[in-house]
One Martini backbone bead per residue (centre of mass of N, CA, C, O) as a GRO file, in nm:
protein
   83
    1MET     BB    1   3.985   2.810   4.314
    2ALA     BB    2   3.861   3.065   4.481
    3PRO     BB    3   3.949   3.314   4.648
    4PRO     BB    4   3.841   3.477   4.924
    5SER     BB    5   3.849   3.761   4.794
    6ALA     BB    6   3.656   3.690   4.558
    7SER     BB    7   3.414   3.611   4.731
    8LEU     BB    8   3.387   3.880   4.879
    9SER     BB    9   3.350   4.050   4.626
   10LEU     BB   10   3.094   3.909   4.530
   11PHE     BB   11   2.923   3.967   4.778
   12ARG     BB   12   2.937   4.277   4.760
   13SER     BB   13   2.823   4.302   4.474
   14LEU     BB   14   2.551   4.171   4.533
   15LEU     BB   15   2.462   4.373   4.750
   16ARG     BB   16   2.479   4.627   4.576
   17GLU     BB   17   2.279   4.535   4.354
   18ALA     BB   18   2.039   4.475   4.541
   19ALA     BB   19   2.016   4.777   4.643
   20LYS     BB   20   1.928   4.886   4.342
   21VAL     BB   21   1.663   4.782   4.360
   22ASP     BB   22   1.354   4.932   4.342
   23ASN     BB   23   1.190   4.710   4.456
   24TYR     BB   24   1.132   4.611   4.767
   25ASN     BB   25   1.075   4.305   4.741
   26PHE     BB   26   1.315   4.236   4.555
   27ARG     BB   27   1.538   4.350   4.734
   28VAL     BB   28   1.494   4.175   4.987
   29TYR     BB   29   1.517   3.906   4.843
   30ALA     BB   30   1.805   3.941   4.732
   31LEU     BB   31   1.948   3.982   5.001
   32ARG     BB   32   1.862   3.714   5.126
   33ARG     BB   33   1.981   3.524   4.906
   34VAL     BB   34   2.273   3.604   4.939
   35ARG     BB   35   2.313   3.531   5.235
   36ILE     BB   36   2.215   3.236   5.221
   37GLY     BB   37   2.400   3.134   4.996
   38PHE     BB   38   2.669   3.188   5.148
   39GLU     BB   39   2.604   3.024   5.400
   40ASN     BB   40   2.558   2.745   5.254
   41ASN     BB   41   2.863   2.776   5.094
   42ARG     BB   42   3.098   2.803   5.305
   43ASN     BB   43   3.206   2.473   5.309
   44LEU     BB   44   3.313   2.460   5.037
   45THR     BB   45   3.506   2.255   4.805
   46GLY     BB   46   3.652   2.280   4.520
   47GLY     BB   47   3.431   2.221   4.272
   48GLU     BB   48   3.189   2.331   4.429
   49ALA     BB   49   3.303   2.615   4.473
   50GLU     BB   50   3.339   2.686   4.176
   51ASP     BB   51   3.043   2.654   4.095
   52ALA     BB   52   2.932   2.865   4.295
   53PHE     BB   53   3.094   3.103   4.180
   54VAL     BB   54   2.977   3.097   3.895
   55GLU     BB   55   2.683   3.130   3.984
   56GLY     BB   56   2.728   3.405   4.121
   57LYS     BB   57   2.808   3.557   3.861
   58GLU     BB   58   2.540   3.507   3.718
   59GLN     BB   59   2.363   3.646   3.935
   60LEU     BB   60   2.489   3.924   3.900
   61GLU     BB   61   2.393   3.972   3.610
   62ILE     BB   62   2.093   3.946   3.672
   63LEU     BB   63   2.082   4.175   3.885
   64LYS     BB   64   2.166   4.401   3.695
   65ARG     BB   65   1.926   4.376   3.502
   66GLN     BB   66   1.705   4.419   3.717
   67ALA     BB   67   1.790   4.705   3.797
   68VAL     BB   68   1.745   4.833   3.522
   69LEU     BB   69   1.446   4.757   3.488
   70GLY     BB   70   1.347   4.903   3.745
   71HIS     BB   71   1.426   5.192   3.626
   72LEU     BB   72   1.242   5.183   3.368
   73TYR     BB   73   0.994   5.068   3.574
   74PRO     BB   74   0.851   5.239   3.788
   75THR     BB   75   0.726   5.244   4.117
   76ALA     BB   76   0.566   5.266   4.384
   77ARG     BB   77   0.607   5.316   4.698
   78SER     BB   78   0.635   5.157   4.979
   79VAL     BB   79   0.535   5.148   5.311
   80MET     BB   80   0.814   5.007   5.405
   81GLU     BB   81   0.950   5.253   5.319
   82THR     BB   82   1.159   5.497   5.366
   83VAL     BB   83   1.195   5.847   5.307
   0.00000   0.00000   0.00000
């Protein structure tokens, strides 16, 4: 089982990477998914917690790739974004 500090580190890393996504809609969706995912998995123990931790690390890698792709193909800023 992953220690609480590793889970907290993963949570922070996911939030940081989600904030790097260029497109407003994708960014807000990613932030929401991270928060909801951790809230839903808060009380897991044993093997379930380990599986969720591994899935979180996989999602972090996907989010990193998405952030890079977003910077390669920039879009116009949304009216929802502050200047």
